[in-house]
C-alpha positions as CSV (number, residue, x, y, z in Angstrom):
1,M,-11.4,22.5,210.2
2,I,-10.0,19.0,210.7
3,H,-7.2,17.6,210.8
4,G,-7.1,13.9,210.3
5,D,-9.2,12.9,213.6
6,R,-8.7,16.2,215.5
7,Q,-9.3,20.4,214.9
8,S,-7.4,22.3,212.6
9,I,-6.5,25.9,214.1
10,P,-4.8,28.6,212.0
11,W,-2.0,30.5,212.6
12,A,-4.0,33.7,211.6
13,R,-6.7,34.5,210.3
14,P,-8.2,37.1,208.7
15,A,-11.9,38.4,209.3
16,I,-13.6,38.8,206.1
17,D,-18.0,38.9,205.3
18,D,-20.3,40.6,203.8
19,A,-18.9,43.9,205.0
20,E,-16.0,43.8,202.6
21,L,-17.8,42.0,199.7
22,N,-20.2,45.0,199.8
23,E,-17.5,47.6,199.8
24,V,-15.7,46.1,197.3
25,I,-19.1,45.5,194.8
26,A,-19.9,49.3,195.1
27,C,-16.2,49.9,194.4
28,M,-16.2,48.3,191.0
29,K,-19.3,49.3,190.0
30,S,-18.2,53.1,190.6
31,G,-15.9,52.2,187.5
32,W,-13.2,53.8,189.3
33,L,-10.4,51.2,190.7
34,S,-7.1,52.8,190.5
35,C,-6.1,55.3,193.4
36,G,-9.0,57.8,193.7
37,P,-11.4,58.9,196.4
38,R,-11.2,55.5,198.8
39,V,-7.8,55.8,199.3
40,A,-8.4,59.5,200.1
41,K,-11.0,58.5,202.6
42,F,-9.7,55.4,203.6
43,E,-5.5,57.4,204.5
44,C,-7.6,60.3,206.5
45,L,-9.4,58.0,208.7
46,M,-5.8,56.0,209.1
47,A,-4.3,58.8,210.0
48,A,-6.4,59.6,212.6
49,R,-7.2,56.5,214.4
50,A,-2.8,56.7,214.4
51,G,-3.3,59.9,216.0
52,R,-0.9,61.8,212.4
53,K,-2.2,64.5,210.4
54,F,-0.9,62.7,207.1
55,G,-1.2,59.1,205.7
56,I,0.3,58.2,202.8
57,A,-1.3,54.6,201.2
58,V,0.9,51.9,199.6
59,T,0.7,48.5,198.1
60,N,2.2,46.9,201.6
61,G,4.4,47.2,204.8
62,T,7.8,46.8,203.3
63,A,6.8,49.6,200.2
64,A,5.7,52.2,202.9
65,L,9.6,51.5,204.9
66,D,11.3,51.9,201.6
67,L,9.3,55.0,201.3
68,A,10.2,56.3,204.7
69,M,13.8,55.8,204.1
70,K,13.5,57.4,200.2
71,A,11.9,60.9,202.3
72,I,14.7,61.3,204.4
73,N,16.8,61.0,201.9
74,L,18.8,58.0,203.2
75,G,22.1,57.1,201.1
76,P,25.2,55.4,200.6
77,G,27.8,55.8,203.3
78,E,25.0,56.3,206.4
79,E,23.8,53.6,208.7
80,V,20.5,52.8,210.6
81,I,20.3,51.5,214.0
82,V,17.9,48.4,213.8
83,P,16.8,45.7,215.9
84,A,18.4,42.1,215.4
85,F,15.1,40.4,216.2
86,S,12.8,41.8,213.3
87,Y,11.0,40.7,209.9
88,I,13.8,41.6,207.0
89,A,12.0,43.8,205.6
90,T,13.3,46.6,208.5
91,A,16.8,45.9,207.4
92,S,16.4,45.4,203.7
93,T,14.6,48.4,202.8
94,V,18.0,50.4,205.2
95,V,20.0,48.4,202.4
96,M,17.7,49.3,199.3
97,Q,18.8,52.8,199.4
98,G,22.8,51.5,199.8
99,A,22.8,52.4,203.0
100,T,24.1,50.0,206.1
101,P,21.7,48.7,209.3
102,V,23.6,48.6,212.3
103,F,22.2,45.6,214.9
104,C,21.6,46.0,218.2
105,D,19.5,44.1,221.0
106,I,16.9,43.5,222.1
107,D,15.2,44.0,225.8
108,R,14.7,40.6,227.4
109,D,11.4,41.5,228.7
110,N,9.3,43.4,226.0
111,L,11.4,41.9,223.3
112,C,11.8,45.6,221.3
113,M,15.0,47.5,220.6
114,D,17.0,48.0,224.0
115,P,17.7,51.4,224.3
116,A,21.3,50.8,225.8
117,S,22.3,48.6,222.9
118,A,21.0,51.4,220.3
119,A,22.8,54.2,222.2
120,D,25.7,52.2,221.8
121,S,25.1,51.5,218.3
122,I,25.2,54.9,217.9
123,S,28.3,56.0,215.8
124,P,29.5,58.9,213.2
125,Q,27.6,57.4,210.0
126,T,24.3,57.3,211.8
127,R,21.5,58.6,209.8
128,A,18.6,57.3,212.2
129,I,16.9,54.8,214.4
130,L,14.6,52.2,213.3
131,C,13.0,50.5,215.9
132,T,9.8,48.0,215.8
133,D,7.0,47.2,218.3
134,Y,7.3,43.3,218.5
135,G,3.9,41.5,217.5
136,G,2.0,44.6,219.3
137,N,4.5,45.3,222.2
138,P,5.3,48.6,222.3
139,C,8.7,50.0,222.4
140,D,10.2,52.5,225.0
141,F,9.0,55.2,222.9
142,T,10.4,57.7,225.7
143,A,14.3,56.4,226.2
144,L,14.3,56.0,222.0
145,G,12.4,59.4,221.3
146,A,15.2,61.0,223.9
147,L,17.9,58.9,222.2
148,A,17.3,60.3,219.2
149,D,16.7,64.1,220.2
150,R,20.1,63.5,221.9
151,H,21.7,62.9,218.8
152,G,19.8,65.2,216.2
153,L,18.4,61.9,214.9
154,P,15.2,61.1,213.2
155,L,13.0,58.2,214.8
156,I,11.2,56.1,212.1
157,V,8.6,53.9,213.2
158,D,8.3,50.1,211.7
159,G,4.8,49.5,213.2
160,A,3.9,46.6,210.8
161,Q,2.3,45.2,213.7
162,S,1.8,48.2,215.8
163,I,-2.7,48.8,214.8
164,G,-4.0,49.3,218.2
165,T,-0.3,49.1,220.3
166,M,-0.3,52.4,223.0
167,F,2.0,54.0,224.8
168,G,1.8,56.8,227.1
169,G,-2.0,56.7,226.1
170,K,-0.8,57.5,222.3
171,P,-0.7,55.4,219.7
172,A,2.4,53.8,219.2
173,L,1.7,54.8,215.1
174,S,2.0,58.5,216.7
175,Y,5.5,58.1,217.2
176,G,8.7,59.5,215.5
177,L,9.1,61.4,212.8
178,I,7.8,58.7,210.1
179,S,5.7,55.8,211.1
180,T,4.6,53.2,209.0
181,V,2.2,50.0,209.3
182,S,1.4,46.9,207.1
183,F,-2.1,45.8,206.4
184,H,-0.9,42.0,205.3
185,A,-3.6,39.1,204.8
186,A,-2.5,37.9,208.5
187,K,-2.6,41.5,210.0
188,T,-4.9,42.9,212.6
189,M,-6.8,44.0,210.4
190,T,-5.9,44.0,206.4
191,T,-6.5,45.0,203.0
192,V,-4.9,42.0,201.4
193,E,-2.2,43.3,200.7
194,G,-0.9,46.9,201.4
195,G,0.4,49.4,203.5
196,M,0.4,52.9,204.9
197,V,3.1,55.9,206.3
198,F,2.4,58.3,208.9
199,T,3.9,61.4,209.7
200,D,2.7,65.1,210.9
201,D,5.1,66.6,208.3
202,E,3.6,68.5,205.5
203,T,6.7,68.5,203.7
204,L,7.4,65.2,204.1
205,A,3.7,64.0,203.4
206,R,3.8,66.2,199.8
207,R,7.3,64.3,198.8
208,M,6.2,60.7,199.7
209,R,3.0,61.5,197.8
210,I,5.4,62.0,194.7
211,I,7.8,59.4,195.4
212,R,4.6,57.3,195.9
213,S,3.3,58.1,192.4
214,Q,6.1,57.9,190.0
215,G,7.9,61.0,191.2
216,E,5.0,62.8,189.3
217,D,4.5,66.5,190.3
218,P,0.6,66.7,191.5
219,R,0.0,69.6,190.0
220,R,1.4,68.8,186.2
221,K,0.4,65.7,184.6
222,Y,3.6,63.4,182.6
223,Y,6.1,66.1,184.6
224,H,8.2,63.9,186.5
225,V,10.6,66.0,189.7
226,E,11.9,63.3,191.0
227,V,12.5,59.4,190.6
228,G,9.7,57.6,191.9
229,H,8.1,54.1,192.4
230,N,4.5,52.8,191.7
231,F,3.4,52.2,195.2
232,R,0.1,53.4,194.6
233,M,-2.5,51.5,196.8
234,T,-5.6,50.8,194.3
235,E,-9.6,51.5,195.1
236,L,-10.4,47.9,195.9
237,Q,-7.7,47.4,198.4
238,A,-8.6,50.7,200.1
239,A,-12.3,49.5,200.1
240,I,-11.8,46.4,201.9
241,G,-9.7,48.4,204.5
242,L,-12.5,50.8,205.1
243,A,-14.5,47.8,205.9
244,Q,-12.2,46.3,208.2
245,L,-11.4,50.2,210.0
246,G,-15.2,49.8,211.0
247,K,-14.2,46.5,212.7
248,L,-11.3,47.3,214.4
249,D,-12.3,48.0,217.6
250,A,-13.8,44.4,217.6
251,F,-10.7,43.2,216.6
252,L,-8.4,44.5,219.5
253,G,-11.0,43.8,222.1
254,D,-11.4,40.3,220.8
255,R,-7.7,39.6,220.9
256,Q,-7.5,41.5,224.8
257,R,-9.8,38.2,225.2
258,L,-7.7,35.8,224.2
259,A,-4.1,37.1,225.6
260,A,-5.7,37.2,228.5
261,R,-7.4,33.2,228.6
262,Y,-3.9,32.6,227.1
263,R,-2.2,33.8,230.0
264,T,-4.6,32.4,232.4
265,E,-4.4,28.9,230.9
266,L,-0.4,29.6,230.8
267,A,0.4,30.2,234.2
268,G,2.4,28.1,235.7
269,M,3.3,26.2,233.1
270,G,7.4,27.3,233.6
271,L,6.8,29.9,229.8
272,R,8.1,32.6,229.9
273,M,5.7,35.5,228.4
274,P,6.7,38.9,227.5
275,S,5.8,41.6,229.6
276,Q,5.1,45.0,228.4
277,L,6.1,48.6,230.2
278,P,3.8,50.5,232.5
279,D,3.1,52.7,229.6
280,G,2.3,50.3,227.2
281,H,-0.4,48.5,225.5
282,N,0.1,45.2,223.5
283,S,-2.3,45.1,220.9
284,H,-1.3,41.5,220.9
285,F,-0.6,41.0,217.0
286,L,0.9,37.7,218.1
287,F,0.6,35.7,221.1
288,T,4.5,34.5,222.2
289,I,5.7,32.2,224.6
290,L,9.4,31.5,225.2
291,I,10.8,27.9,225.6
292,D,13.6,25.7,225.7
293,N,12.0,22.9,223.4
294,R,10.6,25.1,221.2
295,D,11.1,23.2,218.2
296,E,9.7,19.8,220.1
297,V,6.6,22.2,221.2
298,A,5.7,23.4,217.6
299,D,6.2,19.9,216.1
300,R,3.6,18.6,218.6
301,L,1.3,21.4,217.9
302,R,1.7,21.0,214.4
303,Q,0.5,16.6,214.8
304,S,-2.5,18.2,216.9
305,G,-3.8,20.4,214.3
306,V,-2.3,23.9,215.7
307,E,-0.5,26.3,213.3
308,T,2.4,28.2,215.1
309,R,4.8,30.4,214.2
310,I,8.4,31.4,215.0
311,C,8.8,35.1,214.7
312,Y,11.8,35.0,213.8
313,P,14.1,32.3,214.0
314,I,17.5,33.6,213.7
315,P,19.0,37.2,214.2
316,L,19.1,39.6,210.8
317,Y,22.4,39.6,210.8
318,A,22.5,35.9,210.1
319,Q,20.2,35.9,207.2
320,P,22.4,35.3,204.0
321,I,21.8,38.6,202.6
322,L,22.7,40.8,205.7
323,R,25.6,38.4,206.9
324,R,27.9,41.0,209.3
325,Y,28.4,40.1,212.0
326,K,29.9,37.1,214.1
327,A,27.4,35.1,216.8
328,G,26.8,36.2,220.0
329,H,27.0,39.8,218.6
330,C,23.1,40.4,220.1
331,P,23.1,37.3,222.8
332,V,19.3,38.4,223.8
333,A,17.8,38.5,220.2
334,E,19.6,35.2,220.2
335,E,18.4,33.8,222.6
336,A,14.9,34.7,221.8
337,C,15.4,33.4,217.7
338,S,16.0,30.3,220.0
339,T,12.8,29.9,222.4
340,V,10.4,32.3,220.7
341,L,6.8,30.4,219.7
342,N,3.9,32.3,218.4
343,L,0.4,30.7,219.3
344,P,-2.6,31.1,216.8
345,I,-4.5,34.3,218.0
346,F,-7.1,35.8,215.7
347,Y,-10.9,37.3,215.6
348,G,-13.7,34.7,216.1
349,M,-10.9,32.1,218.0
350,T,-13.4,30.2,220.0
351,A,-13.0,29.2,223.4
352,A,-12.7,25.9,222.5
353,Q,-10.3,26.2,219.7
354,Q,-8.0,28.0,222.6
355,R,-8.3,25.4,225.5
356,H,-7.2,22.7,222.5
357,I,-3.9,24.6,222.4
358,T,-3.5,24.9,225.7
359,D,-4.0,21.5,226.6
360,E,-1.8,20.1,224.4
361,L,1.2,22.6,225.0
362,R,0.5,21.7,228.9
363,E,0.6,18.0,227.9
364,T,3.4,18.5,225.8
365,L,5.2,20.0,228.3
366,R,4.4,17.2,231.2
367,E,5.6,14.3,228.3
368,S,8.9,16.4,227.9
369,S,9.1,16.6,231.9
370,R,9.0,13.0,232.3
371,S,11.7,12.5,229.3
372,A,13.9,14.6,231.0
373,A,13.4,12.6,234.6
């Protein structure tokens, strides 16, 4: 694409080709479009990929988190420890249950939940710990798991960005009582919209399937044993997901190459980039830099045809619907919000596109340095 006389490089781009088209056509011709055999197959394959016994496919990542909160019977008067630096759904799905998100700070190096801050946030009302793998960079699951066990709390993993993320040689999605993932169009793999919940607990899995399908007893049609929702994934979504899953290793490998090239090209520019834990493996859903003149840099890149994202510009507790704390409550999260910038990274990005991004970034930093002098 062209932006004026320059390249136009999107922040993210789904990789869709004939494989997805053929799966969708086959699905349409089958006559079975609602939740059915393709969804069941997708659940089974994704659960194996996540290192889990059970996968429950749903309409989107927010529904996955909502289902997880309902599965543990979260309710009014209870609290969930949540990182202040995350997407809105991490906290809003807690609020949906009538419960209260309690915001803890993040680790300055990896931008994920700080176990020490999470420990300081626990109270008698705490019902669960909900962590996120920022941009595909894994949390310290050793420390968070120990913290949860010490207090008898379930650890829930918001793995919206975690496909391909590893910790201790295991998938990040294999940690916690429940983990979730998103298949939004911008994610590493997509079903256009969609999500999944994972667990090793058979009782929890059965209950989440019931809640997903209007609270209906699967053994008795139109017999509803609890209040539920219609969170069912369609066969069309699953068809796309099955095609995407066949390409996932290629997607992940490309992101590793792109991230390595970014790190090489950006070295020496005075930028800070998140690090990963020794036992961790970043799947690079996001490629993140932290820079003081973030807004100036983002604007310059936009003018040169490069789309960026700021994930996320304000801490969750500063959101209008969640405002509970004064500025300074989570200083590391606030620093990240003011400096974070996410550069384009997607399957099929060319070396020329990436060079254009890094050249523009280098020139912007040089101009800023000259102006400051």
